[in-house]
N, C-alpha and C positions, 0 to 999 in steps of 0.2 A: 567425742573429744572433750565435752564439757566435764565429764567425770574425772578423767585423769588430770585435767588442767587444775582442778582444785588441789591436787596433791602437790603442786609445785610451790605452794605457799609454805615456807619453812616453819619449823616448830615455834619459833618465837612469836609468830603471828596467831597461834591457834588458841581455841577455847576448849572447854570441857563440858560434857553432858553426863550427869550422873542421876541416879534415882532408883526407884524400886518398882517391881511389878507384883501386885497382890491380888488375891481372890476377893471378889466383892462380898460374898456372904460371910466368910470366916475371917477375912483380913489376914489370911495366911500368905506367906510369900510363895510365888510360883517359880520354882527353880528351872533353869535352862530354857526360859522363854526367849524368843527371838526379838531383837531390837534392830530396826533398819532406819537409816536416814534416807528417805525416799529420793530417788533420782541421783544417788551418789553411790560410790562403792563402800561407804562406811556402814558398819554393822557390828553387832556383838550379841552375846547371850548373857542372861543373868546367871549368877553363881547359885550355889545350893541354898543361899539365904534370900534369893530374889533380888539381889543387888546387881546393877550394871554400871559400867563406866566406859565412856568413849573419850579418849585423851586428845586426839589430834584432829579436831574439827575446825576447818577454816571459818573465819567470820562470814556470816551470811544469815539468810532466813530460810528455814527448813521445815519440812513435815517429818515427824518421827512416828513410826508405827511399831506397836508391840503386839505380838501374836504368840499363841501357844496352842498345842493340840487340845481340842475339847473346850476352848474358850473363844468368846467373841473378840475379834481383833479391835484395836483402838488406835486412832491416829490423832496426834496433836499437831496442828498446823500453826504456821507463823511463829515458830520458835526462833528467837533471835539469839545468835551466837556471836559473842564479842571477845576480843583478845583479853586473856587473863581473867575472864569472868567464867563462873561456873553456872550452868543452867541445870536446875533441879526439876525433874519431872517424876510424877508418881502416876503409874498406870493401874487402874482398877478394872480387872477383866471379869466378865460374868461367864460362869460355866454354862455351856449350851450343848445339848445332845445332838443338835443339828447345826449346820453351818448357816449363820445369819450375816447380813450385811454389816460391815465394820462400822464402829462408832467414830465420828469425827468431832473433835472439839478444837477451839482456838485458844492458843496460849496467850496469857496476859504478860506483858513485859513489866517486870517489877522496877520501881524507881530506885530501889536500894540494892546495891551490889553487896549482899550480905557477907561474902567471903573477902571483901576488901577490908583488911584490918588497918590499912594506912590510907591517908588522903590520896586520891588518884583522880586526875582530871584528863579527859580524852577529848581532843579536837578531831572531828571527823572531816573527811574530804569535802563534804558539803559546806561545812563551816569555814573552810579555807577559801571560799569565795570572797570572804570578807578580809579586811585589813591588808597589811603590806604584802609584797611579793616574796619576801623571805621570811622564814618561819619564826624568827625572833620577834617580829612584830605581832605575831599571833599570840604570844605569851604575855605581852605587857599588861593585859587586862585580866589575868588569872589571879585568884586569891593567893595572897602571900608574896606576890611579885612586886618589886619596886624597880621602876625604870629611872635611872639617873643617866642622862645623855643616852648613849647607845648601849649602855651596860645594864644587865639584868641582875638584881640582887634578890635572892630568895630568902625570905624570913630573916632579914637582917644580916646575912652573911656577905662576905666579899664576893665580887663578881667571879673570881676564878675558883670558887668553891662549888661550881656547878659542872656536872659532866654531861656533855651532849653526845648522843650516840645515834648512828645511822644503822638501822637493822642490827642493833646490838653491839656495834663496834664504835669505840670512842673516837671522836673526830676533834679532840682538843690537841692543840700543838703543845707537846710536853715541855718544850723549851720556854715558850713565852706565856703559856697558860691561857691562850685565847683560842677562839674557834678557828680551826685550821682550814676549813673548807666551807664555802657559802652554799647552802642547799636551798634551791628554789622550792617554794611550796607546791609548785606544779608537779613535782615528782613524788609527792607524799600522799599516802592514803589516810594516815592519821598521825597525830602527835600525842604521845602519852607522857604526862607530866607528874612526877612525884615531888611535891614541894616540901615534904618533911621526912618521915621515916621511910626507908626503903630496904629491901631485902638484902641478905648476905651475898647475893650475886653481884652487887655493886660495891666496888672497893676503892674508887678514886674520886670520891665526892663527899662533901660534908654538909652542903645546903640543899641540894636537889639534883635530880636526874631527869633528863629530857630525852625520851626515846623517839626517834624519827623513823616511822615505818613507811617504807617505800611502796610504790604502787602495786596492787594486786594484779595477777595475770588476767587476761581476757581471752575468751575463746573465739573472738571475731576480729577480723582485720578492721582496725579503726584508727582514725587520725583526728586528733583534736588540735585546732589552731586557735590561738588567742592573741588579741592585741588590745592594749589599753594606753591612753595618753591624756595629758592635760595641756598639750601644746596649742590647743585651739582657744584657750582662755585669755583674758586680758593680761597684759604684760605684768601687772602687779601681782597676779595670782599664778603666773606661769614660771615654774622652776625648771622647765625643760625636760620634764619626766616623760618617758615612754618605755613600755615593756612589751616584748614579743615572746611567745611561747609556742612550741609545737611538740606534741607527744604522739608517737605511733605505736600501736599494738599490732604485732605481726607474728602470729603462730605459723610455724613451718614444721610440718610433720609432727613429731612428738616433742618438739622444742617450742617453748613460749618465749617471745622476745618483746622487749620494750625499749624504745629509743626516745630520748627527750632532749630538747634544746631550749634554753631560756636566755634571753638577752635583755638587760635592763640598762637604760641610759638616763642620765640626768645632768643638768647644768649646776645643780646645787644639792649635794648629797646630804647636807645637814641643814635644811631650810630654817631660816629665821624670819624676822619681820619683812625683810626684803631679800631678794636674790642677791647674793654676794659673789664677787669674782673669785676665780681660782679655787672652786669647790666642785669641779666636774668629777663625775664618777662613771665608770664603765664596768659592768659585770656580765659575765656569761657563765652558764653552767651546762655541762653535758652529762647525760646519764644513760646507762644501758644495763639491761638485765636479760639473762637467758636461763632457762630451767629445763630439767629433764627428770622424768620419773621412771623408776626401774622396778618392774614386777609388783607394783602396788605397795611396796614396803620401804622403798628408799627413794629419797628425793635429793636432787643436786641443783643448786642455784649459784650462778656466777653473776655478780653485778659490779659495776664500776661507776664512779662519779668523778668529775673533774670540774674545778671552778677556777676562774681567772678574774681578778679584781684589780683595778688600778684607779687611783683617785688623787686629786690635789687637795692640799689642806690650806686653810685660811687662818691667819693670825693677824689681829689688828696692828701689831707692831711692824708688820711687813707690808702694810697696806700700799705703800708707795714703791715697793720692791718685790711684788708677789711672785714674779717669775723666778726669783732666786730663793723662794721658800720651799718647804718640804713637799715631796710627792711620795706616794706609796705604791708598791706592786706586791700583790699576794696571789700565790697559786697553791692549789691543793688537789690531791688525787687520792682516792681510796679504791682498792680492789678487794672484794669480799667473796670468798667461796664458802658456801654452807652446805652441809649435808645432814640429813636426819634419817635414821633407820629405826623402824618399828619392829620390835621383837614381841611376838604374840599380840596381845591387845592392850597391855597395860605398861609395857616397858619401852622407853624411847631413848635413843642416843642422838645427841646433836654435836656436831663438830664444826667450828668456824675458824677459818684461816684468813688473815687479812694483811694487806700491805697499805700503810697510810703514809703519805709524803706531803709535807707542806713546806713552802719556801716563801720568804718575805725579804723585800728590799725596800729601803727608803733612803732618800737623799734629795739632791736637786736635779730635776729632770732636764733633758735636752730635747728641744723640738716639741712638736705637737703630739697629742694622744690620739691613738686609733685603737678601737676596741679589739681588733683582730690580731694585734701584735703587742709585744712587751714594750713598755716605755724604756727609754735609755736614760742613764744617769751620768752626770759629770764625773770625770776621773779626778783622782786626788789632786793632781797638779793644776786642775782648772779652778779649784776653790779659792775664794778670796775672803779675807777677814771681814766679818760683818761690822759695819760702823754706823753710828748715828751722827749725821752731819747736817749742815744747814741747807743741803740740796733737797729741800722739800718745797711744796707749793707755797709755803708761807715765808720761806727764807729765814726761819728761826734757827739761831745757833747758840742760844743760851743753854749751857750744859744742864742747869738745874731742871729745865723743862723738856729736854730732849727725850723723845719716846720712840720715834719711828726709825727703823733701819732703812737707810737710803742707799747703802752700798754693801757689797759683799754677799755672802751666801749663808744659808742655813748650816749649822755647825756640826752636823753629823752625816755619816755615810755608813750604812750597815747592811749586811747580807747574812741572813740566817736560814738554816734548813733543818728539818727533823724528819727522820725516817723511822717508822715503827713497824716491826713485824710482830704479829700477835697470833697466838693459837689458843682458842677457847674451846672447852669441851664440857658437856653437861649430860648427865644421865638422870632420868626420872622414872619412878615406878609407883603405880597405885597399888601398894602392898596390901591394902585392906580398904573397906569402905570408909574408914576413918582417916587413914594416913596416906598421903602422897609425899614421897621422899625425893629430894633433889640432891645430887652430888655433882660438883663442878669444879673447874680450875681454869686458870689462865696463865699464859706465859707471854711477857712483853719484852722485846729486845729493841733498844733505842740506839739511834746513831744521830747525834746532834752536832751541828757545825755552826760556827759564828765567825764573822770577820767584821769588826766594829772599829771604825775610825772616828774619833771625836776631836774637835778643835783642829781640823785637818791642816790648816795652812801655816799658822804661826807657831804652834806648839803641838804637833800631832802626837796622838796616842793611838796605837794600833793593838787591838786585842784579837788574836786569832786562836781558835781552839777547836778540837774534835774530841768528843767523849762518847763512850759506849756503855751506858748504864743498863741495868735490866731489872725486871720486876716479876715476881712469882706470887700467885694467889691460889688458895684452895678454900672451898666453902661447902657447907652442908646445911640443908634446910628441910624441915618437916612441916607440911601443911596439914592441919588437923581440921576435920569437919565432924563434929559430934554433938548432936541434939541441940542445935541452936548456938553452939560455941564454935567459932572459927578462929584458928590461931596459926601463927607462923613462928617457929622456933628455929633460929639459925645461928651459925658460928662461922667466922671467917678468919683465915690466917693469911698474912701478907709478909713478903720479904723483899726489901729493896736493896740493890747493890749499886752504890754511887759510881763505881769504877774510877775512883780517884784516890786509891790507896787509903780508903776509909773502911771502917767496919760496916757490915750490912746492918740495916735497920729492919726490925721485925715487929709485927703487931698482931694481937688477937682482938677480934671485934665481935662481941655477942650482939645479936639482934632478936628482940622479942616483940610480938604484937598480937593483939586478939580483938575479936568482935563478939560481944555477948548479946543475945536477945533478951531484952527487958520485957517487952510486950510484943504482940503480933506486929506492931508498926514501928517500934522504937528499938534502936541498937546503941549499945555503949561500946566505944572503941578506945583502946589505949595502945601505945607502943613506946618501947625503949630501944635506943640504939647507940652503939659506940662506933663512931666513924673516924676514919683517918684519910689523909690526903698527902701525897708527895708534893712538896712545894715545886714551883716552876723551876725547871732545871737551870735556867739562867741565874737563879739565886745561888746555885751551887758553883757554877763555873765561870761567870763573867769576871774578867780581869785576873783570874787566878794565875794564868801563865804569863801575864804581862809584868815583867820584872821592873821596867822603867817607871811604871805608874806609882810604885811604892816610894819614889823619891819626891813626889809632889807633896807640897806642904799646905797649899791653900786652894780650895778646901781639901781636907783629908780625903783621899780617894776612896771610892766605894768598891770593895773587892768581895767576890763571892766566897761562900763557905761550903766546902765539900762535905762537911760533917754535920749539916743540918739534919734535924729529926723530922719525922712526919708531923703535920699539924693534926690536931685531934678535936673532936666534938662529941660531947655526951648530950643526947637529945631525949626529952621526955614529952609525951603528948597524951591528952585525953580528949574524947569527943563524943558527941551525940549526933545521931542521924536518924530521921524518921519521916514517914509519910503521914504528916499531921492530919491531912484530910485527902480525899481522892485527888490525885495529880498535884498535890502541894507537898514539896520536899523541903525539910528544914535540916540544916547542918550547923553544928557548933564545934569548933576546935579550939583547944587551949594548949599552948606549947611553950617550952622553955629549952634553951640550949646554952651549954657551958662550953666555950671554945678556948682551948689552951694551945700553947706552943705555936702561936701564930708568928710568922716571920716578920721581924722588924729590923731596924738598923741601930747600931751602937758604935761608939769610938773604941778602938783598941790601942792602948799605949804600947807602942813598939818602936824599935830602932830600925832604920835611922830616923824614921818619922812616924807619928801616929797615923792610923788609917781607919776607915769605917768598914764594917762588914755586916753581913746578915746573920741574925741569930734568932733562936726560938724564944723570944722574950715577951711578946705581946699576947693579950688575951681579950676576950669579949664575952659579955653576958647578954643574951638575947631572949626576949619573951614577947608573947603576943596572943591574940585571939582572933578568930575568924567566925563570922556569922553569915550564913548564906541561906536565902529563900528562893526557891524555884517553883514555878508553876508550869507544868507540861500540858499545854492546851492544844487543841486541834489547829487553830489558826493563829493564836497568839501565845507566846511563851515568855513571860517576863522573868528576869533574874535580878536579885538585889544582893550584893555582897559588901560587907563592911569588915575592915581589918583595922585592928589596933595593935601596934607593935612598938617595942623599945629596943633600940640597938645602941648599947653602951660598950665602950672598949677603950683600949689604950692607943690604938692607931687605926686609921681608916684603910690604909694600904701599906704595903711593905716598905716603901721608900719615904713614907711621910716624914719621919723624924729626920731623915737626911736632908730633905728639902726645906723643912720648916725650922730646923734648929741647927744642925751641924754645918750646913753649907753657909750659914750666916755667922758662924763662929761661936754658937752657943752649944756647948757639949754637956750641959747639965740638963738632961732630959728626964722630967718627972714621970714616974710610972703611975699614972692616975687615970681613972675612967672619965670619959666625956661622951657626949652624944656624937656618934659617928657621922661622917658627911652624908651618908645615905639613910639617916634615921628619919623616916617619914612616919609620924605617929598615926595619923588618921587617913584612911583611904576608903572611899565609897564608890562602888561601881554599879551602874545600872545597865542592863542589857535587855532589849526587847526584840525577839525574833517574831516575824509575822509572815504569813503566807496566805495569799488570796489571789486576786487578779495579778498582783505583783508581790514579790517576796523580798525580804531584806532583813536588815538588822540595824538597830539604833544602839550605839554605845555612848554612855555618858560617864564622866569621871570627875571626881572631886577629891583632892588630896592636899593635906597640909604641906606647906613649903618646907624645903630642906633647911637644915641649920646653917648658920654662918657666924663668924667671929667678929666682934666689934673691933674698931681700930686699935692696934697695939696689944690685942689680947691673945694673939696666936701663941705667944710664949708662956702664957699663964693658963694652966689646965682649969682653973676656976672660972675663966671667962670664955674658954674655947667653945665655939658652937652653941652659945647661949641665946642667940637671936634667931629668928625664923623669917625666911622669905615669905612673900604672900602665898596664899593658897593656890594650888594648881587646879585647872579645870579645862575640860574639853568636851565636845560632843561631835560624834561622827555618824553619818548615815550611809549605809551601803544598800544598794538596790540591785535586783536582778530579775529578769523576765525570760522564762524559757518558752520556746515555741518550736514548731516544726514547719518546714517549708520545702516542698519538692523532695520529700523523703529524707531531708537532712535536719538535724537538731541544732538550734541556735540558742544562745544565751546572751542577752544584752545586759551589761553591767554598768552601774553608775555609782560613783563614790563622791560624797560631799564631806570633805574633811574640814573640821572646825566650822560646822554648819552655822553656828551662831556668831561667827566672826570675833571670837573672844581674843583679847590681847593678853595672852598667857605670859606672865612674868617668870623668866627662868633664873635670872640673877639680879642682884642689887649691889650697889656700892656700900661697903660697910659703914662709911662715915655718915651716910644719910638714910640708908635703908630704901633708896629709890633706884630704879633702873636707869634713869637718865640724868643723874646728878651725882658726881663723885665728891662733892663737898669742898673741892679745892678753890681757894680764893686767891686771886693774883693781885698783889699789892702794887699799885701804880708807882709808889715811891721807890721801887727797885730799879726803875728805868729813868735815870737822870742824865746819862751821857748822850752825846750826839755822835753819830757815825757818818763820816764823809766818804764820798766816792773815791775809790782807790784803797780804802781801808780793807785789810784782809777779812774783816767780819761784815763788810758791806754786802748786801744782797738786794737786788732790784725789787724783789717781791715785797720787801718791807718798806720800800720807798714809795709810799702810796701816791704822792703828788709828783713823783719823778723829777725832783729838783736837785738830785745829786747828793742829798744828805737825808739821814734818818733821824728824826727828832724823837724825844722820849715818848710822845704820844703815839707815833707810828710804831715804835718798837713795842709799846704796850699792847696796842690793838693787834699786832701780828701774833704776839704770844697768846693773847686771849683766843684768837681764831684758831691757832694751832692746837691749843689745849681743848677747845670744844670738839675738835675732830678726834682727839684721844678718848673722849667719852664714847665708848662703844655701845651705845644704847640699842642699836639695831640687833646686835648679837644677844642682848639681854631679854629679848622677846621671842616667843614661839611664832611659827608661821601663821599667816592670815588664812582666810577662807580659800579652799582649793576645790576644784571640780575635775573629776576624771571620768572619761567614758571609755568603755571597752566592749568587745564582742568576742564570743567564743563560738566556733563552728565545729561540729562533730561530723566528720566525713566517714561514711560507711560504705 
């Protein structure tokens, strides 16, 4: 069973083994020698020049045997095959007149992947023992990644410039540009991260590509059960977190099956200095896979993932009316069918068909949350106008100082859905020892819907639409391996049809990259790429069909633009990578990106009234360097990574100019560069993996603070984002201990987050640069009048001595106390020290 189970791993997970078989005395090639991957069905023969190639080898550790009639056989053991890596083996066989015992040698694993012409980082399943339960937390400490809140920015790009893929299928919501399905790390075998240049196979990303590779098959019936919690800790460190996972491997006949369930619960989904109310979150993820192999040449795999997330949001202005603030529900499902067919030994076809659906609702919820069912939202007729009144704990009714909503509901109710049908196909052929050629294409058909109600009670605006755009892509790439030169030469063509009576948009994208051997231990790498990305479809279609909104005057309404062009990036990169000494790997990357046609907002002078629309007007210039040192030791493996980057541009996100200028009545928007909101110049990461009696990882991070604008400077590009928040810092320790008991395997897990108890400052007030002082001074002289019992503005909370009148001093003290509560210092700090304990049981 073990042999054919290996074949169930589809082609996108496979590696390649190439090399030569030569005669020892003359160094001449041995034609038609036999190559076998021992204990598997894989094998081939050398050509007339002694060259061999095995294309479809699943990741793993193997022994490879070379034999030929009249020669002594040779076995290389402990050959490690990894996804998208090439293993190069050279066999030297000695001619023997009689049969002798075979020679066995042990392969050494190289630190440098010579054929990787672009930066590539791989997180293995073992490493996923560390960090958060969902894969996005695993990427926050990778070189080139900037984490601002829950969003990941790669090498200075906007968050939506990243494409996330599950087994090669994009799982980005095309309407909103965000992750459409939450994937638990428990179903992943590895995460492959391209932070810069990537091949012509990828067409819908400008900053990076993240491939999530699901679990590999197992030939044994196995069940893994995992539980982790922090609910035993003191109240100040307990955010109500708990996670439950179970994964079952169940081979049945010639079918291999995997089933997984993950449930994550927390009372505070975005923890700050203290646990705050109305931030509960409930997530669960279901995953299943089945596979079948036919005649050793064709493999078929069907997999599906479903996620369900619901959570409440917190905003300080709704602190005294939180049950009427926003809640979210998000669901996603993807079904993937993959097949690959091997023709001969060097040609392979792969076809992938998928259905991806994501749905999102947000508004004001009714009732309590239960993770097993969808939350319910208020109907339109139930909404009330949000108001700031003196019905607050301080009885303050002075309009100048009012801040908290005390009546009414959050002002929006929206329901969106996206359905994507995709067909991807890829053909590869090792046409010679030097060239491996890939030809592929993709067809995507979208079906997007939105029902958006804003300001629902007193002046409702309802935007309802359905559109069916489509996208077609075709790509070609040649991978070259020639005497120390490794190169990828690719070209991609894309065509997008907006399906809104607009002309199709087409794009040619060349991709070039190479790795040159300078010395035996040092490689020089460079890559050039022209990348494009279709903007979020909501920028095309929002409010386009809403005729009534065009009659609004203040502020000018924001309306989609069905004629948007793709956003474009031209990227350049050079780098050095080398094994400086035994087990010491050094990497240096220098990169530059020119980003054009970014989506921004501008006023359109039209009748009957001006309006705002999206347009391809903004740009960014991004540059940086990365220096990485790694030591691969037996028991200790430290890693130090430093990043320096500059993110300059004309807007940080598509709606920025609308919210910062237009909505306030300023339509004179300067087109000038400034430091973007996520411009973090300096970042230093330290990682130490250790294994002995107990194993684990220490992660420490030091990063320059994000920029902010001084008071009154938001409308002046010369002063925008010219100040910096304090440096960010953190240190986390992850421990695990594996042992066996009564024939079962156990793994005890401990997590110490913010182990040093650092008060990490996330935000500061522009007037003071401090997280707990907004700089507002309340003048006592403003409070001169006396308020008597029975007056409409009388409130008992301000009548401190309960004598039936509120004197100026009482009024002043109430406003001061009210204002102190508006200083949201708790939200300006990161969480304190947290401790989590967990256990994993492997039932066999």
